[in-house]
C-alpha positions, 0 to 999 in steps of 0.5 A: 506478503510480496516483500522481502524484509531483508530488502526494504526499509521497514517503514513498509511494515507499518503500511503492511500492518495497516493494509492487513486490517484495512484491506477492506476498501475497493469499489462497487455496482447497482442493485435496485432501481427506484425509478428509471433515472435514480439507482437505489442500492446497498452497494456499488461495483465499478464493473459488473454485478455485485456478488452479494444481494441486499439480504446476504447473511454474511460474507462467503469467506468468513466463519459466521460462528467464529468465537470472539476473544483472545489476542492477536500480536505482531510486530513493527519496526522502529518506533512511533510518536503519534497516533494521527495517520493523516499528517506528515508530522511525526511517525504514526503507530501501526494501525492508527487508522483503526478507529475510523469507519467509512460509509462503504466497505470493500470485501476480500473476494471482489476486486471492485465492490463496496457495500454499505457500512455506515451507510445503509443505502445510497442513491444516485442518477445515471450520470453520477453527478451526485450521490446521497448516502442514507446513514444507519441511525444506530451508528455511534462513535465510541463515546456513545454520541450518534454519527450524523451527516454533519460528521460526514460533511465535517470529515470531508471538509477537514480532509479537503483543507488539511489532508495530505497535500497530494490527496487534497489536490486529487479530492478537489478535482472530483468532489465539489461539495458535501451537504447534510440534507437531514441528520442521516442523509448526506449528499456529495456533488461531484465536479461536472467534468470529472470522470465519474467511474469511481467518484461514488466510491471515493466519497463513500470510502472517506474516513469519518471523524467526530465533529464534536471531538475536534470542536470540544478538544481543539485538536489540530488535524494537521499536528502529530498527536498521542491522543487518538481522535474519536471514531466509530469502529470496532476498536479503541485504544487500550494502551499506548507506550511509545515508542515500544508498544500499542494495544487496541481493544475491541469495543464491547458496545460497538454499534455494528456487531450484528451487521451482515457485513461484520458477521464473523469478523473483528474477532480478537478482543485485543490487537497488540503491536510490539516495536523492535529496532531491527529485524533480527531483534524482532525475530528473536522476540518472536522465537521467545514468544513476545508476539505470536504472528509473523508474516515472514518477509525475510527469505534468509529467515524463512529458509534457515531461521526456524530451527528453534525449540518452539518450532521444533516442538510444533508450537510454531507453524510455518505456512504458505498461503496463495496471494492473488493481489498484484505485487507491491512494486517494491523497488529502488526508486531513483530521485529524478529531482536531482540533475545528475539522475535526469539523464535516462542513460544514467538511470538505466546504467544504475539499474543494470548493476543490480543483479537479481539473478545472483541475489535470488540464488545467493541471498534469497534461496531462489524463492522470488521472482523479478518484478518487471511491471508496476502491475506485476502478477496481474493481467494489466501488465504490459508485454511485448510491443504496444497493441493497436488499442494502446497505440491509439492512446500513445500516438498523440503523445509522441515527443511527450513520452520516451521514444522507446515506447514505440520501437521497443518491447515493454522494458524488462530488466536484463537477465544476468549471470550467476556471478555478483558482477555480470561483465557484459552488464558492466560493459553496457552500463559503462558505455551508457555513462560514457554517452551521458558525459560521465567519463572515468578519471584516474581514480576510477570515479566518473565525472562530468564536464564540470568535474562533478563526481557521479555519486549515489547514496542509497539510504537505508534504515534496516541493518538486515538490508545491508546484505542486499545493498552492499553487493549492489554498491560494489557493482555500482562502484565497479563502473565508476559510480561513487556509491554508498550504503548510508544507514539512517535511523527510522525517524531520519528515514521518514523525514528524508523520504518526506522531504525527498532528500535522497538519491535512492531508497527502497519504496513500494509502488502499490498499484490497484487492480482498478487504478484511478485518481490515486495514480496522480499521487504516485506519478502526477506532475501537479503533486510531484513536489509535495506527494509523499508517494511520488518518490521518483519526482516524475513530471511528464505531460504524457504520463499525466495524459495517460492517467486521465485515460485510466480515470476515464475508462468506463469498461474493463477492456478500455481500463486494461488498455489504458493501464498497459499503455501507462505501465509500458510508459512508466517502465520506459523512464527507467526511474526504478530498479525493480526488486522482487515478489512472491505470489504467496504469504509466508506465515509463521505463527504460534498455533493459537489461531483459527481461520476459514477453510476457504480464504479469499483471493485478495486478503490473508485477513489475519486481523479481519476474519481469523480468530483466537482458538482458546483450546489450542492456546490453553494447550500451548500455555500448559506446555510452557510455550506462552 
């Protein structure tokens, strides 16, 4: 993972677990022509050709002979009280979208390709004004009922009317309607003036729900629920024990077992997730064998914690795997909805007091690199001064974006010394606060002209995160900010984040290598007050315009230029205090799993194409390890 468990509120683990199983989504390109105007294809790619032809036998990176069986087990933080991942109410269990499939599916070895899953093929005109998906007639929901075009239309309309508010806004800008032409043919018509680069991918990537289930059960899509909706995917619910445990079982009657895109995948009979109240308790559970797979995100544990019998006996293996994805953008996010943080000088001063270099050397054993870009670890990261191509996009936005975009190199956090408090940074931060009108008083605290104290609460739901926050709080207090580390429980963390009731918290800005409409949910003005993803509350007419440039880019060169321009502009707002990443997965696991020799670049795939090795498991069980 690209995160440090020491340094994030553990809500991110649920996201990471879901992402591990559902990485499976990206974008696509045409394969065959029915005539000179209509493309008929098994897949689609945003830029370039598809890697896999229509008759591919299996994905290159899987083991087509991987055995089926056994259990994968991992952990999650806090608890859950829902299995509905599509509402802001309640806390959904890890992997609770596991039941649902989509028309198209991405791969782990292509950045921007999607292939038919529920859809056998698709057809669309050159201008991409619409697309027709041809649904495989053999597709069944887990209750045995057929999946039809009516279910696809129902799912689209449900998401349009009852999905997350910020997603509804984005969806309405792109898809005009969905229509069932025949039982196994569904047509999406797109908004006429919407950018068409990825509209087909958007429609093809929507989850598909059972219309029959919702009509007969009366379930409310917007409500928290412990009854999972019916889906068509490989896994169904085996056991639910909130808030401690959830187990999913592979459906032996799954309709798609023999599809080429599924060969060598979905190999575990069961997937079990154990919940723990804090990171230390979870690690002790792993040492005791309560669960068997751990994507280690704590530098402290990775460096010092693996001196225990199961590891010393060779039962537990530590491994590092390359991670070709861009970083998660893990950062302290500053809530600019609050007036005291609307001055960029205040935000910059707050950022200066986080000493990454000291933290990395003292707390993280030197294993991390600093995040400096929203597209860190990718070729879309802005560097230096803007290029001529970037300036062509930026110049019309003068006065609507920070002036520093034009006169300074792309902002990177200052490099600091090996003491907890870098004195030169403290002086510079103090001058910025002076200029912003926050003067120190006799008690050392800074106040504005109205006598209000400059305070900063960093909310945090992870005890193991205290060792990072507390020194940062001390540094902030040294320049007169009344900073505090406010511990909340997991439920409070979720609720306060959704309500934007915080000064600062740790969040992840997960940017795609082929970004498009999702940017509006993170940075768009229209959804700033309702989006659960826009932690900082950014509202910028200039950023909105740059997001449109990203959406409208029709080739990789223009997309990269637009993303670089957006990246340097976002960084100029200094609305985050970027943390750290590492371009590797640090994995600890009991030696009961197998995996393909050549792993793909864009996913570890532990829940996708790894498998249970019965012979190894029998040896560990005989030795008393399990």
